[in-house]
MINULO-783523 format. One record per residue (C-alpha): x, y, z; residue in three letters; residue number from 0. Coordinates in pm, 1 decimal. Each point is the difference from the previous one (the first is absolute). Example, Ala and Ser with C-alpha at 12.3 -4.5 7.8 and 13.67 -1.06 7.14 Angstrom:
BEGIN
c1->1230.0	c2->-450.0	c3->780.0	aa->ala	i->0
c1->137.0	c2->344.0	c3->-66.0	aa->ser	i->1
END
This chain:
BEGIN
c1->1271.7	c2->1203.7	c3->1441.5	aa->unk	i->0
c1->-401.8	c2->-32.1	c3->-68.9	aa->unk	i->1
c1->-91.4	c2->216.9	c3->232.3	aa->unk	i->2
c1->216.2	c2->260.2	c3->-108.0	aa->unk	i->3
c1->-169.5	c2->-82.6	c3->-399.7	aa->unk	i->4
c1->-328.0	c2->74.5	c3->169.2	aa->unk	i->5
c1->65.4	c2->311.1	c3->146.9	aa->unk	i->6
c1->212.5	c2->149.5	c3->-315.9	aa->unk	i->7
c1->-336.7	c2->-127.4	c3->-161.8	aa->unk	i->8
c1->-236.6	c2->167.8	c3->244.2	aa->unk	i->9
c1->265.5	c2->356.9	c3->-1.0	aa->unk	i->10
c1->-54.5	c2->-0.6	c3->-376.7	aa->unk	i->11
c1->-342.8	c2->-75.3	c3->-10.7	aa->unk	i->12
c1->-30.2	c2->315.2	c3->249.5	aa->unk	i->13
c1->161.1	c2->214.3	c3->-208.1	aa->unk	i->14
c1->-161.5	c2->-84.3	c3->-288.7	aa->unk	i->15
c1->-347.1	c2->145.8	c3->185.9	aa->unk	i->16
c1->143.7	c2->295.1	c3->66.1	aa->unk	i->17
c1->156.8	c2->113.0	c3->-289.2	aa->unk	i->18
c1->-340.3	c2->-104.0	c3->-195.3	aa->unk	i->19
c1->-226.8	c2->234.8	c3->284.2	aa->unk	i->20
c1->271.0	c2->243.6	c3->-88.8	aa->unk	i->21
c1->-25.8	c2->7.4	c3->-362.3	aa->unk	i->22
c1->-387.6	c2->-41.6	c3->63.3	aa->unk	i->23
c1->34.6	c2->329.0	c3->202.2	aa->unk	i->24
c1->223.1	c2->159.1	c3->-275.5	aa->unk	i->25
c1->-234.4	c2->-78.4	c3->-292.5	aa->unk	i->26
c1->-344.0	c2->149.9	c3->255.4	aa->unk	i->27
c1->256.9	c2->303.0	c3->85.2	aa->unk	i->28
c1->-61.5	c2->-38.5	c3->359.2	aa->unk	i->29
c1->246.3	c2->202.8	c3->175.8	aa->unk	i->30
c1->243.7	c2->-181.9	c3->232.5	aa->unk	i->31
c1->183.1	c2->132.4	c3->316.8	aa->unk	i->32
c1->376.1	c2->66.2	c3->-41.9	aa->unk	i->33
c1->80.9	c2->-279.4	c3->209.0	aa->unk	i->34
c1->-235.3	c2->-211.1	c3->-185.6	aa->unk	i->35
c1->146.8	c2->19.8	c3->-307.5	aa->unk	i->36
c1->390.6	c2->-40.6	c3->116.6	aa->unk	i->37
c1->-136.7	c2->-351.6	c3->173.5	aa->unk	i->38
c1->-154.2	c2->-58.3	c3->-339.6	aa->unk	i->39
c1->281.7	c2->93.9	c3->-240.8	aa->unk	i->40
c1->242.5	c2->-191.3	c3->200.9	aa->unk	i->41
c1->-212.1	c2->-284.1	c3->20.3	aa->unk	i->42
c1->-32.0	c2->25.6	c3->-402.5	aa->unk	i->43
c1->391.5	c2->39.9	c3->-22.7	aa->unk	i->44
c1->24.0	c2->-378.1	c3->253.4	aa->unk	i->45
c1->-221.5	c2->-143.7	c3->-240.5	aa->unk	i->46
c1->176.4	c2->96.3	c3->-302.8	aa->unk	i->47
c1->315.5	c2->-114.6	c3->91.1	aa->unk	i->48
c1->-88.6	c2->-336.3	c3->162.2	aa->unk	i->49
c1->-73.2	c2->-169.5	c3->-339.7	aa->unk	i->50
c1->378.8	c2->81.0	c3->-118.0	aa->unk	i->51
c1->101.0	c2->-143.4	c3->326.6	aa->unk	i->52
c1->-183.1	c2->-317.0	c3->-38.7	aa->unk	i->53
c1->251.5	c2->-89.3	c3->-286.8	aa->unk	i->54
c1->273.4	c2->13.2	c3->216.8	aa->unk	i->55
c1->361.5	c2->188.4	c3->28.5	aa->unk	i->56
c1->27.1	c2->-11.9	c3->-399.6	aa->unk	i->57
c1->71.4	c2->298.4	c3->-194.1	aa->unk	i->58
c1->-311.1	c2->96.2	c3->-217.7	aa->unk	i->59
c1->-207.2	c2->-58.2	c3->319.6	aa->unk	i->60
c1->225.2	c2->191.1	c3->241.0	aa->unk	i->61
c1->19.7	c2->285.8	c3->-208.9	aa->unk	i->62
c1->-410.7	c2->25.0	c3->16.1	aa->unk	i->63
c1->-3.9	c2->-50.6	c3->366.6	aa->unk	i->64
c1->282.2	c2->276.8	c3->57.8	aa->unk	i->65
c1->-177.3	c2->237.7	c3->-131.3	aa->unk	i->66
c1->-306.6	c2->-18.6	c3->198.1	aa->unk	i->67
c1->195.5	c2->-99.1	c3->358.0	aa->unk	i->68
c1->214.6	c2->357.6	c3->-131.0	aa->unk	i->69
c1->-333.8	c2->193.9	c3->5.4	aa->unk	i->70
c1->-102.2	c2->-172.9	c3->328.6	aa->unk	i->71
c1->335.7	c2->73.9	c3->154.2	aa->unk	i->72
c1->-7.6	c2->368.5	c3->-142.8	aa->unk	i->73
c1->409.8	c2->-9.8	c3->-81.0	aa->unk	i->74
c1->179.1	c2->141.7	c3->-278.9	aa->unk	i->75
c1->130.4	c2->-391.8	c3->-67.5	aa->unk	i->76
c1->-43.1	c2->-336.1	c3->45.4	aa->unk	i->77
c1->202.0	c2->-321.0	c3->-56.0	aa->unk	i->78
c1->-107.4	c2->-371.6	c3->25.6	aa->unk	i->79
c1->266.5	c2->-267.3	c3->6.0	aa->unk	i->80
c1->66.1	c2->-370.0	c3->1.4	aa->unk	i->81
c1->210.6	c2->-208.0	c3->226.3	aa->unk	i->82
c1->248.7	c2->86.8	c3->-359.2	aa->unk	i->83
c1->-114.6	c2->351.9	c3->-173.6	aa->unk	i->84
c1->-154.9	c2->291.1	c3->1.9	aa->unk	i->85
c1->-317.9	c2->-117.7	c3->-196.5	aa->unk	i->86
c1->-212.4	c2->344.4	c3->-24.0	aa->unk	i->87
c1->102.5	c2->350.3	c3->57.7	aa->unk	i->88
c1->-267.5	c2->270.8	c3->5.0	aa->unk	i->89
c1->66.9	c2->381.7	c3->-6.3	aa->unk	i->90
c1->246.9	c2->213.1	c3->4.0	aa->unk	i->91
c1->379.0	c2->-14.5	c3->69.1	aa->unk	i->92
c1->31.0	c2->-356.8	c3->-157.2	aa->unk	i->93
c1->384.3	c2->29.2	c3->26.3	aa->unk	i->94
c1->-46.9	c2->-138.6	c3->345.0	aa->unk	i->95
c1->-129.5	c2->-315.6	c3->-114.4	aa->unk	i->96
c1->328.9	c2->-131.7	c3->-74.1	aa->unk	i->97
c1->112.9	c2->7.3	c3->389.6	aa->unk	i->98
c1->-366.9	c2->-124.1	c3->109.9	aa->unk	i->99
c1->129.5	c2->-366.2	c3->22.1	aa->unk	i->100
c1->268.6	c2->141.5	c3->249.1	aa->unk	i->101
c1->-204.5	c2->160.8	c3->238.2	aa->unk	i->102
c1->-249.7	c2->-286.9	c3->-35.4	aa->unk	i->103
c1->234.9	c2->-287.3	c3->107.2	aa->unk	i->104
c1->12.3	c2->153.5	c3->378.3	aa->unk	i->105
c1->-369.2	c2->-76.4	c3->-12.3	aa->unk	i->106
c1->16.3	c2->-340.2	c3->-170.8	aa->unk	i->107
c1->263.1	c2->-107.3	c3->315.1	aa->unk	i->108
c1->-194.0	c2->127.6	c3->258.0	aa->unk	i->109
c1->-395.1	c2->27.9	c3->-125.6	aa->unk	i->110
c1->-58.6	c2->343.0	c3->137.0	aa->unk	i->111
c1->-105.2	c2->342.3	c3->-97.6	aa->unk	i->112
c1->311.4	c2->213.1	c3->-44.6	aa->unk	i->113
c1->19.7	c2->366.0	c3->-92.2	aa->unk	i->114
c1->321.1	c2->136.1	c3->-202.9	aa->unk	i->115
c1->131.2	c2->326.5	c3->-59.9	aa->unk	i->116
c1->79.2	c2->45.2	c3->-421.6	aa->unk	i->117
c1->295.3	c2->204.3	c3->-114.3	aa->unk	i->118
c1->-63.6	c2->155.8	c3->-338.7	aa->unk	i->119
c1->212.7	c2->268.2	c3->-216.9	aa->unk	i->120
c1->-326.3	c2->132.5	c3->-191.0	aa->unk	i->121
c1->-131.0	c2->261.6	c3->181.5	aa->unk	i->122
c1->-337.1	c2->-40.5	c3->-181.7	aa->unk	i->123
c1->-40.6	c2->-367.1	c3->95.4	aa->unk	i->124
c1->-286.4	c2->-4.8	c3->261.2	aa->unk	i->125
c1->184.3	c2->-319.5	c3->148.7	aa->unk	i->126
c1->149.0	c2->31.4	c3->317.9	aa->unk	i->127
c1->-139.2	c2->-264.1	c3->232.8	aa->unk	i->128
c1->-109.6	c2->-365.9	c3->-13.6	aa->unk	i->129
c1->-244.0	c2->-194.9	c3->179.4	aa->unk	i->130
c1->26.5	c2->-378.1	c3->-49.3	aa->unk	i->131
c1->-211.4	c2->-251.0	c3->142.4	aa->unk	i->132
c1->-24.3	c2->-403.0	c3->-114.0	aa->unk	i->133
c1->-217.1	c2->-169.2	c3->-204.9	aa->unk	i->134
c1->-72.5	c2->-358.0	c3->179.3	aa->unk	i->135
c1->-172.8	c2->-311.1	c3->-104.2	aa->unk	i->136
c1->-84.4	c2->-263.0	c3->297.3	aa->unk	i->137
c1->300.3	c2->157.5	c3->194.7	aa->unk	i->138
c1->253.0	c2->13.6	c3->-285.3	aa->unk	i->139
c1->115.2	c2->345.0	c3->-150.5	aa->unk	i->140
c1->-49.0	c2->-32.3	c3->-330.1	aa->unk	i->141
c1->42.8	c2->378.2	c3->-108.0	aa->unk	i->142
c1->37.3	c2->351.9	c3->115.2	aa->unk	i->143
c1->-243.2	c2->296.8	c3->-40.3	aa->unk	i->144
c1->196.0	c2->325.6	c3->24.2	aa->unk	i->145
c1->-176.8	c2->335.8	c3->20.3	aa->unk	i->146
c1->272.7	c2->288.4	c3->-139.8	aa->unk	i->147
c1->-76.6	c2->386.1	c3->149.8	aa->unk	i->148
c1->171.4	c2->308.0	c3->47.6	aa->unk	i->149
c1->21.7	c2->-49.8	c3->414.0	aa->unk	i->150
c1->-41.4	c2->-287.7	c3->230.3	aa->unk	i->151
c1->-293.0	c2->33.2	c3->212.2	aa->unk	i->152
c1->-133.2	c2->-263.8	c3->268.8	aa->unk	i->153
c1->-374.0	c2->39.5	c3->-164.7	aa->unk	i->154
c1->189.1	c2->-133.1	c3->-357.8	aa->unk	i->155
c1->154.5	c2->-283.4	c3->204.8	aa->unk	i->156
c1->-355.4	c2->-118.2	c3->151.7	aa->unk	i->157
c1->-178.5	c2->32.2	c3->-329.4	aa->unk	i->158
c1->282.3	c2->-173.7	c3->-211.7	aa->unk	i->159
c1->-31.3	c2->-302.5	c3->247.9	aa->unk	i->160
c1->-347.3	c2->45.0	c3->-19.2	aa->unk	i->161
c1->-17.4	c2->-24.5	c3->-360.3	aa->unk	i->162
c1->271.2	c2->-290.5	c3->-1.9	aa->unk	i->163
c1->-218.6	c2->-228.4	c3->262.5	aa->unk	i->164
c1->-305.5	c2->37.9	c3->-243.3	aa->unk	i->165
c1->192.9	c2->-78.8	c3->-349.0	aa->unk	i->166
c1->176.4	c2->-227.4	c3->176.6	aa->unk	i->167
c1->-333.4	c2->-200.0	c3->45.0	aa->unk	i->168
c1->-96.4	c2->52.2	c3->-337.8	aa->unk	i->169
c1->306.3	c2->-177.2	c3->-55.3	aa->unk	i->170
c1->-105.3	c2->-281.4	c3->187.3	aa->unk	i->171
c1->-324.5	c2->-67.8	c3->-162.2	aa->unk	i->172
c1->183.1	c2->32.1	c3->-279.4	aa->unk	i->173
c1->217.0	c2->-327.4	c3->95.7	aa->unk	i->174
c1->-320.6	c2->-143.2	c3->125.9	aa->unk	i->175
c1->-162.9	c2->31.3	c3->-303.7	aa->unk	i->176
c1->350.4	c2->-178.8	c3->-204.0	aa->unk	i->177
c1->6.7	c2->-257.4	c3->281.3	aa->unk	i->178
c1->-376.5	c2->-66.9	c3->-77.6	aa->unk	i->179
c1->68.2	c2->-10.9	c3->-369.3	aa->unk	i->180
c1->268.0	c2->-224.5	c3->40.2	aa->unk	i->181
c1->-200.7	c2->-256.7	c3->193.1	aa->unk	i->182
c1->-269.6	c2->-16.1	c3->-238.9	aa->unk	i->183
c1->273.2	c2->-18.8	c3->-261.6	aa->unk	i->184
c1->140.3	c2->-338.3	c3->192.0	aa->unk	i->185
c1->-320.5	c2->-130.8	c3->49.9	aa->unk	i->186
c1->-115.7	c2->57.1	c3->-370.7	aa->unk	i->187
c1->329.2	c2->-223.9	c3->-68.6	aa->unk	i->188
c1->-100.3	c2->-247.8	c3->281.8	aa->unk	i->189
c1->-346.8	c2->-16.3	c3->-193.2	aa->unk	i->190
c1->205.3	c2->-97.6	c3->-295.7	aa->unk	i->191
c1->213.8	c2->-265.3	c3->155.9	aa->unk	i->192
c1->-310.1	c2->-147.3	c3->150.5	aa->unk	i->193
c1->-103.4	c2->-121.5	c3->-341.5	aa->unk	i->194
c1->-32.9	c2->-400.8	c3->131.4	aa->unk	i->195
c1->253.4	c2->-225.8	c3->-118.0	aa->unk	i->196
c1->-270.6	c2->-254.8	c3->-13.3	aa->unk	i->197
c1->-236.9	c2->256.7	c3->-179.3	aa->unk	i->198
c1->297.8	c2->15.4	c3->-260.2	aa->unk	i->199
c1->38.1	c2->-405.8	c3->64.3	aa->unk	i->200
c1->-404.2	c2->-79.0	c3->-59.7	aa->unk	i->201
c1->-4.5	c2->266.1	c3->-297.3	aa->unk	i->202
c1->252.6	c2->-232.1	c3->-194.3	aa->unk	i->203
c1->-111.7	c2->-269.4	c3->81.5	aa->unk	i->204
c1->-347.7	c2->69.9	c3->-96.8	aa->unk	i->205
c1->141.4	c2->177.9	c3->-348.8	aa->unk	i->206
c1->224.0	c2->-328.8	c3->-17.9	aa->unk	i->207
c1->-286.9	c2->-243.4	c3->25.2	aa->unk	i->208
c1->-164.8	c2->163.5	c3->-322.3	aa->unk	i->209
c1->309.3	c2->19.0	c3->-236.8	aa->unk	i->210
c1->-74.8	c2->-385.7	c3->-119.8	aa->unk	i->211
c1->-438.3	c2->2.9	c3->36.7	aa->unk	i->212
c1->-15.0	c2->407.9	c3->-120.0	aa->unk	i->213
c1->292.8	c2->159.0	c3->-78.6	aa->unk	i->214
c1->-193.5	c2->342.5	c3->-121.9	aa->unk	i->215
c1->-130.5	c2->2.4	c3->383.1	aa->unk	i->216
c1->385.5	c2->-51.6	c3->118.6	aa->unk	i->217
c1->84.2	c2->252.1	c3->-210.2	aa->unk	i->218
c1->-242.4	c2->281.7	c3->130.6	aa->unk	i->219
c1->47.0	c2->-99.2	c3->334.1	aa->unk	i->220
c1->380.8	c2->27.8	c3->-13.9	aa->unk	i->221
c1->-54.0	c2->332.2	c3->-188.9	aa->unk	i->222
c1->-175.8	c2->107.1	c3->290.8	aa->unk	i->223
c1->244.1	c2->-124.7	c3->292.5	aa->unk	i->224
c1->258.7	c2->205.2	c3->-180.5	aa->unk	i->225
c1->-210.5	c2->348.0	c3->-7.7	aa->unk	i->226
c1->-104.8	c2->-93.4	c3->361.5	aa->unk	i->227
c1->343.1	c2->-3.1	c3->112.3	aa->unk	i->228
c1->154.9	c2->251.4	c3->-225.5	aa->unk	i->229
c1->-276.5	c2->221.5	c3->130.8	aa->unk	i->230
c1->33.6	c2->-78.4	c3->386.6	aa->unk	i->231
c1->391.5	c2->75.2	c3->-43.9	aa->unk	i->232
c1->-12.8	c2->291.2	c3->-241.0	aa->unk	i->233
c1->204.9	c2->279.6	c3->154.9	aa->unk	i->234
c1->-150.7	c2->328.3	c3->-171.8	aa->unk	i->235
c1->-243.5	c2->156.9	c3->242.5	aa->unk	i->236
c1->-181.1	c2->54.5	c3->351.6	aa->unk	i->237
c1->-356.1	c2->-30.8	c3->-199.3	aa->unk	i->238
c1->-204.5	c2->-173.9	c3->-282.2	aa->unk	i->239
c1->-344.2	c2->38.0	c3->-153.4	aa->unk	i->240
c1->-297.3	c2->-254.2	c3->108.7	aa->unk	i->241
c1->31.7	c2->-111.9	c3->-334.8	aa->unk	i->242
c1->355.0	c2->-124.1	c3->35.9	aa->unk	i->243
c1->-28.9	c2->-142.2	c3->351.5	aa->unk	i->244
c1->-361.5	c2->-198.4	c3->-77.3	aa->unk	i->245
c1->200.9	c2->-91.8	c3->-313.9	aa->unk	i->246
c1->251.9	c2->-176.0	c3->230.5	aa->unk	i->247
c1->-272.8	c2->-132.7	c3->199.3	aa->unk	i->248
c1->-168.1	c2->-154.0	c3->-311.0	aa->unk	i->249
c1->368.1	c2->-195.5	c3->-36.2	aa->unk	i->250
c1->64.9	c2->-110.2	c3->291.1	aa->unk	i->251
c1->-420.8	c2->-121.5	c3->13.8	aa->unk	i->252
c1->64.1	c2->-196.2	c3->-308.4	aa->unk	i->253
c1->300.4	c2->-162.3	c3->168.4	aa->unk	i->254
c1->-166.6	c2->-69.0	c3->295.8	aa->unk	i->255
c1->-298.9	c2->-161.2	c3->-263.1	aa->unk	i->256
c1->264.5	c2->-237.3	c3->-108.1	aa->unk	i->257
c1->54.7	c2->-94.8	c3->321.4	aa->unk	i->258
c1->-333.4	c2->-43.0	c3->138.1	aa->unk	i->259
c1->-191.0	c2->-71.8	c3->-294.9	aa->unk	i->260
c1->-393.2	c2->25.7	c3->62.0	aa->unk	i->261
c1->46.8	c2->11.1	c3->399.3	aa->unk	i->262
c1->88.7	c2->398.5	c3->-47.9	aa->unk	i->263
c1->-297.5	c2->256.7	c3->-147.8	aa->unk	i->264
c1->105.6	c2->334.8	c3->-4.9	aa->unk	i->265
c1->-257.8	c2->252.3	c3->-82.3	aa->unk	i->266
c1->77.5	c2->322.8	c3->-158.4	aa->unk	i->267
c1->-170.8	c2->321.1	c3->10.2	aa->unk	i->268
c1->180.8	c2->307.1	c3->-162.5	aa->unk	i->269
c1->-101.1	c2->343.8	c3->-69.7	aa->unk	i->270
c1->157.5	c2->89.1	c3->-306.9	aa->unk	i->271
c1->0.5	c2->366.4	c3->155.3	aa->unk	i->272
c1->221.8	c2->-83.7	c3->256.1	aa->unk	i->273
c1->280.7	c2->-149.8	c3->-194.9	aa->unk	i->274
c1->203.6	c2->280.0	c3->-73.5	aa->unk	i->275
c1->34.3	c2->98.7	c3->391.6	aa->unk	i->276
c1->355.4	c2->-5.5	c3->151.7	aa->unk	i->277
c1->53.9	c2->-266.9	c3->282.2	aa->unk	i->278
c1->327.6	c2->-51.4	c3->236.3	aa->unk	i->279
c1->154.9	c2->-304.2	c3->-175.2	aa->unk	i->280
c1->-77.2	c2->-312.5	c3->167.7	aa->unk	i->281
c1->-262.7	c2->120.0	c3->150.4	aa->unk	i->282
c1->-241.5	c2->-278.6	c3->-106.8	aa->unk	i->283
c1->191.0	c2->-277.1	c3->-130.3	aa->unk	i->284
c1->99.8	c2->-108.8	c3->330.3	aa->unk	i->285
c1->-362.8	c2->10.8	c3->140.7	aa->unk	i->286
c1->-137.9	c2->-214.4	c3->-249.6	aa->unk	i->287
c1->305.4	c2->-238.4	c3->60.7	aa->unk	i->288
c1->-102.4	c2->-17.8	c3->373.6	aa->unk	i->289
c1->-385.6	c2->-49.5	c3->-140.7	aa->unk	i->290
c1->99.7	c2->-305.5	c3->-204.6	aa->unk	i->291
c1->231.8	c2->-147.0	c3->343.5	aa->unk	i->292
c1->-261.0	c2->71.5	c3->213.2	aa->unk	i->293
c1->-307.6	c2->-110.7	c3->-255.6	aa->unk	i->294
c1->138.7	c2->-318.0	c3->-110.5	aa->unk	i->295
c1->277.3	c2->-136.0	c3->239.4	aa->unk	i->296
c1->-172.6	c2->-190.0	c3->287.6	aa->unk	i->297
c1->-343.7	c2->-20.5	c3->-171.4	aa->unk	i->298
c1->-202.8	c2->-296.7	c3->-99.4	aa->unk	i->299
c1->-133.3	c2->82.3	c3->-364.2	aa->unk	i->300
c1->-1.0	c2->300.1	c3->-223.0	aa->unk	i->301
c1->99.6	c2->345.5	c3->94.8	aa->unk	i->302
c1->-162.2	c2->318.6	c3->-129.0	aa->unk	i->303
c1->186.1	c2->335.0	c3->-32.0	aa->unk	i->304
c1->-172.1	c2->314.9	c3->-118.7	aa->unk	i->305
c1->227.8	c2->323.0	c3->-92.0	aa->unk	i->306
c1->-246.8	c2->286.3	c3->-27.2	aa->unk	i->307
c1->163.6	c2->363.7	c3->-150.1	aa->unk	i->308
c1->-287.1	c2->266.7	c3->24.1	aa->unk	i->309
c1->-60.1	c2->337.8	c3->-117.0	aa->unk	i->310
c1->-95.7	c2->184.5	c3->290.9	aa->unk	i->311
c1->-1.4	c2->400.0	c3->-102.1	aa->unk	i->312
c1->327.9	c2->130.4	c3->125.9	aa->unk	i->313
c1->140.3	c2->-322.8	c3->100.8	aa->unk	i->314
c1->36.9	c2->-328.8	c3->-130.0	aa->unk	i->315
c1->-89.0	c2->-281.1	c3->231.3	aa->unk	i->316
c1->154.3	c2->-348.9	c3->-12.5	aa->unk	i->317
c1->-133.6	c2->-325.8	c3->215.8	aa->unk	i->318
c1->203.1	c2->-324.9	c3->-23.6	aa->unk	i->319
c1->-229.9	c2->-246.2	c3->173.5	aa->unk	i->320
c1->78.9	c2->-405.7	c3->69.5	aa->unk	i->321
c1->-196.1	c2->-302.1	c3->177.3	aa->unk	i->322
c1->248.9	c2->-124.1	c3->173.8	aa->unk	i->323
c1->122.9	c2->-93.3	c3->286.7	aa->unk	i->324
c1->-22.2	c2->357.7	c3->132.4	aa->unk	i->325
c1->258.0	c2->165.2	c3->266.2	aa->unk	i->326
c1->24.5	c2->72.8	c3->415.4	aa->unk	i->327
c1->-97.4	c2->376.2	c3->-15.1	aa->unk	i->328
c1->221.4	c2->17.7	c3->288.6	aa->unk	i->329
c1->274.5	c2->-127.5	c3->-154.5	aa->unk	i->330
c1->-74.3	c2->208.4	c3->-299.2	aa->unk	i->331
c1->20.6	c2->304.5	c3->188.0	aa->unk	i->332
c1->325.0	c2->-77.2	c3->120.0	aa->unk	i->333
c1->86.0	c2->-62.4	c3->-382.7	aa->unk	i->334
c1->-106.1	c2->340.1	c3->-80.2	aa->unk	i->335
c1->164.8	c2->138.9	c3->287.3	aa->unk	i->336
c1->321.1	c2->-125.8	c3->-135.5	aa->unk	i->337
c1->28.3	c2->-231.6	c3->320.3	aa->unk	i->338
c1->82.4	c2->-374.2	c3->-196.1	aa->unk	i->339
c1->170.5	c2->-101.2	c3->-256.6	aa->unk	i->340
c1->-158.2	c2->-249.4	c3->-234.8	aa->unk	i->341
c1->-29.5	c2->52.5	c3->-339.2	aa->unk	i->342
c1->-310.2	c2->108.1	c3->-9.2	aa->unk	i->343
c1->44.7	c2->246.7	c3->275.1	aa->unk	i->344
c1->268.3	c2->169.7	c3->-181.3	aa->unk	i->345
c1->-206.3	c2->60.1	c3->-302.4	aa->unk	i->346
c1->-294.2	c2->118.9	c3->157.9	aa->unk	i->347
c1->160.6	c2->240.3	c3->243.8	aa->unk	i->348
c1->233.8	c2->115.0	c3->-268.4	aa->unk	i->349
c1->-306.7	c2->66.0	c3->-236.3	aa->unk	i->350
c1->-205.3	c2->156.5	c3->290.1	aa->unk	i->351
c1->315.1	c2->216.8	c3->33.4	aa->unk	i->352
c1->88.6	c2->99.4	c3->-308.8	aa->unk	i->353
c1->-385.6	c2->107.1	c3->-91.7	aa->unk	i->354
c1->-32.2	c2->246.9	c3->339.5	aa->unk	i->355
c1->311.4	c2->135.6	c3->-174.5	aa->unk	i->356
c1->-109.1	c2->78.0	c3->-286.3	aa->unk	i->357
c1->-328.1	c2->111.9	c3->24.8	aa->unk	i->358
c1->-49.1	c2->50.7	c3->359.8	aa->unk	i->359
c1->-154.4	c2->-186.3	c3->304.3	aa->unk	i->360
c1->-329.8	c2->-59.5	c3->-74.1	aa->unk	i->361
c1->134.9	c2->-225.5	c3->-275.4	aa->unk	i->362
c1->149.7	c2->-273.6	c3->139.1	aa->unk	i->363
c1->-134.1	c2->-369.6	c3->-67.5	aa->unk	i->364
c1->-316.2	c2->-79.1	c3->197.7	aa->unk	i->365
c1->-8.7	c2->-406.6	c3->67.2	aa->unk	i->366
c1->-343.1	c2->-171.7	c3->91.8	aa->unk	i->367
c1->106.6	c2->-367.7	c3->83.3	aa->unk	i->368
c1->-52.7	c2->-280.7	c3->252.7	aa->unk	i->369
c1->128.1	c2->-360.0	c3->22.9	aa->unk	i->370
c1->-157.9	c2->-201.8	c3->-185.1	aa->unk	i->371
c1->-212.9	c2->279.8	c3->-182.4	aa->unk	i->372
c1->191.6	c2->143.6	c3->-227.6	aa->unk	i->373
c1->169.0	c2->297.8	c3->-126.9	aa->unk	i->374
c1->-108.4	c2->350.6	c3->-142.9	aa->unk	i->375
c1->256.8	c2->264.4	c3->-63.4	aa->unk	i->376
c1->-106.5	c2->398.5	c3->-96.0	aa->unk	i->377
c1->243.9	c2->215.5	c3->-160.0	aa->unk	i->378
c1->-134.3	c2->337.5	c3->-107.9	aa->unk	i->379
c1->246.9	c2->237.0	c3->-194.7	aa->unk	i->380
c1->-62.1	c2->327.2	c3->-162.6	aa->unk	i->381
c1->-1.4	c2->39.0	c3->-343.2	aa->unk	i->382
c1->194.3	c2->292.5	c3->28.1	aa->unk	i->383
c1->276.9	c2->92.9	c3->251.6	aa->unk	i->384
c1->304.2	c2->308.2	c3->-10.8	aa->unk	i->385
c1->328.0	c2->-229.7	c3->-29.1	aa->unk	i->386
c1->-106.1	c2->-312.0	c3->-91.1	aa->unk	i->387
c1->39.7	c2->-97.8	c3->-361.2	aa->unk	i->388
c1->78.8	c2->-335.9	c3->-186.9	aa->unk	i->389
END
């Protein structure tokens, strides 16, 4: 499936380049040959059909893609079905839509492309035959592409079959996108569930220790604890602002400082310009939690954690560094590859995956570490990214 996603991405990128070159040629008034123009127009039509197909066989998206698919096949009418109904009809002869599912059932049953004669009492109707091809995702027929014409031909059968195969690839990519999204969402829930029972117990114990000696501090810590847990378990949105994420981190560190006292040293260097930047929800707090754990547990003496967020032109650069026990680089590599199930591993792997999914492969985590030498994690995020907003 990953190979399919990569191949699809390469195909779409290639189509984008071809279309850009075509548009550039047109603006320069360069004359293309007839064959080249047909090629470019075909690729442009396929490119236009791809985004709605990636939304799946839902009515609004299917209607948009059906228009372009009919242009590809050059037929008077075209229909798309899911497993239960016709989700889009494009072109003439729409009165035949009611019978489309009866024809589609045989395709669902056999998984093969079929041609049918259509009887119509209207003399002006251009629909007298239909070629129906299966739309498959992971070997299962999920829909049917039906091309309607005046008369059947072997060429239309082959063309319909090939267009259906291409459309199936786009639907598989759509399913892959949804699967990746479900996986990331499940891992975000796992991150929320990973709020350590020991952290909760230790935080409440620290708060209780101040109830008699310093009631005002106990009250402040209790509010920090309430706000931190409320933020961590919030339901709305996949993104937040860097300001909100850092606020939650500050509350977390206040609770940990109440526990460790002077042993925990924290340095914050935050550029005000990056505070409004949008970041994936819970992309930094688990990194700070890891820094506290690796910076304090198993270490004699104080631990120092440095959190920096710098303005770097079109990007925000964030680093979280501790001087703790560090990590084995090979174990870290397996962690980022999702090959281990440790608490830190789920956190790091999930954050790396979500950053790459949002911003591209150039924006994953960069981790510098060695056993006994501390850990430094660097994160880069664009200040502005289409489709990414809190």
